[in-house]
C-alpha positions in Angstrom: 0.0 0.0 0.0 1.3 3.4 -1.0 2.1 5.5 2.1 1.4 9.2 2.5 3.9 12.1 2.5 3.4 14.6 5.3 4.7 18.0 6.2 4.5 19.0 9.9 4.6 22.7 11.0 6.5 22.1 14.2 6.8 25.6 15.7 8.3 25.9 19.2 9.9 22.9 20.9 7.3 23.6 23.7 4.7 21.9 21.5 6.4 18.6 22.4 4.9 19.0 25.9 1.3 19.0 24.5 -1.4 21.4 23.5 -3.7 21.9 20.5 -1.0 21.2 17.9 0.2 18.1 19.6 -3.4 17.0 19.7 -3.5 17.6 15.9 -0.4 15.4 15.4 -2.0 12.7 17.5 -5.1 12.7 15.2 -2.8 12.4 12.2 -1.0 9.5 13.7 -4.2 7.7 14.5 -5.3 8.0 10.9 -1.9 6.8 9.6 -1.6 3.6 11.5 1.9 2.1 11.6 4.0 2.3 8.4 7.2 0.3 7.9 9.2 3.4 8.7 9.7 7.1 8.1 12.2 9.2 6.3 12.2 12.6 8.0 13.7 15.8 6.7 14.0 18.4 9.5 14.8 22.1 9.4 17.3 21.4 12.2 19.9 19.2 10.4 21.8 21.2 7.9 25.0 19.8 6.3 27.5 20.2 3.5 26.8 17.2 1.4 24.0 14.8 2.1 23.7 12.5 5.1 21.3 9.9 6.4 21.2 8.5 9.9 22.0 4.8 10.0 22.2 3.8 13.7 20.0 1.2 15.3 19.1 3.5 18.2 19.2 7.2 17.3 19.8 9.7 20.1 17.1 12.1 21.2 18.9 15.4 20.5 17.9 18.4 22.6 19.0 21.1 20.2 17.7 24.1 21.9 18.5 26.4 24.8 16.7 27.6 27.9 13.5 25.7 28.0 11.8 23.9 31.0 13.6 20.9 32.5 10.6 18.7 31.4 11.4 19.4 27.8 15.1 18.7 28.2 14.2 15.4 29.9 12.0 14.2 27.1 13.2 11.1 25.2 11.8 9.6 22.1 13.4 6.1 21.8 12.2 5.2 18.3 14.4 2.7 16.6 16.5 3.6 13.6 16.7 1.4 10.5 20.1 0.7 8.9 18.1 -1.1 6.2 16.1 2.0 5.3 19.2 4.2 5.6 20.9 2.0 3.0 17.9 2.2 0.7 17.9 6.0 1.0 21.6 6.1 0.4 21.2 4.0 -2.7 18.4 6.2 -4.1 20.1 9.6 -3.3 23.8 9.1 -2.8 23.5 10.1 0.8 26.4 9.2 3.2 25.2 6.9 6.0 26.2 8.3 9.4 25.9 7.8 13.1 26.9 11.4 13.9 23.3 12.7 14.4 20.1 11.3 15.8 16.6 12.7 16.0 16.5 16.5 16.5 13.6 18.3 17.9 12.1 19.0 14.5 11.6 15.2 14.3 10.9 13.9 17.8 8.8 16.8 19.1 6.3 15.9 16.5 6.7 12.1 16.3 6.3 11.8 20.0 2.6 12.6 19.4 2.2 10.9 16.0 3.5 7.6 17.3 3.7 7.9 21.1 4.8 4.3 21.5 8.0 5.1 19.6 7.6 1.9 17.7 8.0 3.2 14.1 11.6 3.2 12.8 12.8 6.7 11.8 15.8 7.9 9.8 16.7 11.5 9.1 17.9 12.8 5.8 19.9 16.0 6.1 19.3 19.3 4.4 22.3 19.6 2.0 23.2 23.3 1.9 25.0 22.8 -1.3 21.7 22.6 -3.1 19.3 25.4 -4.1 15.5 25.0 -3.8 15.1 23.2 -7.1 18.0 20.9 -6.2 16.2 19.9 -3.0 13.0 19.2 -5.0 14.8 17.1 -7.6 16.5 15.2 -4.8 13.2 14.6 -3.1 11.7 13.0 -6.2 14.3 10.2 -5.9 12.6 9.2 -2.7 9.3 8.5 -4.3 9.7 4.7 -4.6 9.9 4.4 -0.9 6.2 5.3 -0.5 5.3 2.2 -2.5 7.6 0.1 -0.3 5.7 1.0 2.9 7.6 4.1 4.1 6.3 7.6 4.8 8.2 10.6 3.5 8.0 13.5 6.0 9.2 17.0 6.4 9.2 19.2 9.5 9.6 23.0 9.5 7.2 25.9 9.1 5.8 27.6 6.0 6.3 30.9 7.8 9.1 31.2 10.3 10.2 34.7 11.3 11.4 34.8 14.9 12.5 38.4 14.6 8.9 39.5 14.3 7.4 36.8 16.5 5.1 38.1 19.2 5.9 36.2 22.4 2.6 37.2 24.0 0.7 35.9 21.0 -1.7 37.8 18.8 -3.1 37.9 15.3 -1.1 36.8 12.3 0.6 39.6 10.3 -1.1 40.1 6.9 2.0 39.1 5.1 2.3 35.8 7.1 -1.3 34.9 6.5 -1.0 35.7 2.8 2.1 33.5 2.4 0.5 30.7 4.4 -2.5 30.8 2.1 -0.3 31.1 -1.0 1.6 27.9 -0.1 -1.7 26.0 0.5 -3.1 27.2 -2.8 0.0 26.1 -4.7 -0.4 22.6 -3.2 -4.0 22.6 -4.2 -3.0 23.4 -7.8 0.0 21.0 -7.6 2.0 24.0 -8.7 5.4 22.8 -7.6 7.3 25.5 -9.6 5.5 28.1 -7.5 6.6 26.4 -4.3 10.2 26.1 -5.6 10.3 29.7 -6.6 8.8 30.8 -3.2 10.2 34.3 -3.4 7.5 35.1 -6.0 4.8 33.2 -4.3 3.3 36.2 -2.4 4.1 39.8 -1.7 6.7 40.2 1.0 7.5 36.5 0.8 10.9 37.1 2.3 9.4 38.3 5.5 7.8 34.8 5.9 11.0 33.1 4.9 13.9 35.2 6.0 16.1 32.1 6.0 15.0 29.0 4.2 15.8 26.0 6.4 12.3 25.8 7.8 10.7 26.1 4.3 12.9 23.6 2.4 11.5 20.5 4.1 8.1 21.1 2.5 9.7 20.7 -0.9 10.4 17.1 0.0 6.7 16.5 0.5 5.6 18.5 -2.5 7.9 16.4 -4.7 5.8 13.3 -3.7 2.5 14.8 -5.0 1.0 12.9 -7.9 -1.8 14.4 -10.1 -5.2 13.8 -8.5 -3.7 12.5 -5.2 -5.7 13.4 -2.1 -4.6 16.5 -0.2 -5.5 17.8 3.2 -4.2 20.4 5.7 -4.1 20.3 9.5 -3.1 22.5 12.4 -3.7 25.4 10.0 -2.8 28.4 12.1 -0.2 31.2 12.3 0.9 31.7 15.9 2.6 34.7 17.5 2.1 36.6 14.3 4.7 34.9 12.2 5.1 31.2 12.8 2.9 28.9 10.7 1.9 25.6 12.2 0.2 24.4 9.1 0.7 20.7 8.1 0.1 19.0 4.8 -0.9 15.4 4.1 -0.6 14.0 0.6 -2.2 10.6 0.0 
């Protein structure tokens, strides 16, 4: 059975501790059931060259600063999969490595999608030697995995501007809402060129994507979209004015 491709808007690491977005991820997980494994592309693993985690037991990486002890204490002991890592390496040319693990872009979400930590996970790095189209073309090489029982996942945020983020909360900035809606509309049209050329996707797009590491993982999901394939959105909200929590499910 062909597995879905899913993008998660992960937002703050604090979402790992629960709340409305964690509840949304739980609903997604209940609908998914248990795939053979997951290939996750997170905003928080950037490399020169391409890497894929290949250890049996990936470490839970707490790659953030001053957050509550409960967050730093969280563990997500999902197994890795050297077999899946080898398959990813064969498809993409990625180097298999044990020098990473599961960063918070992965485990803060997956801890609610599969709370029993019983679905194998490998992470594929963001190769900073590639431009946006290069990431998209690389992602297309992963497509056979969906037919082999694996989910392709990305974790980041459509809109991610911490400089303008309102700690106290509040309404989304117009430019943030506009970009969030433009990304969704491009998915509905299956207009992948528009997603790749995101600078032209909406007015003031660069306010929504001042740096692209949180945006690029969605291209790994867009690249999986077949014509006529089912599409849905979840956790569709912009928080603090300028962080989009919107998720996308394809298939």
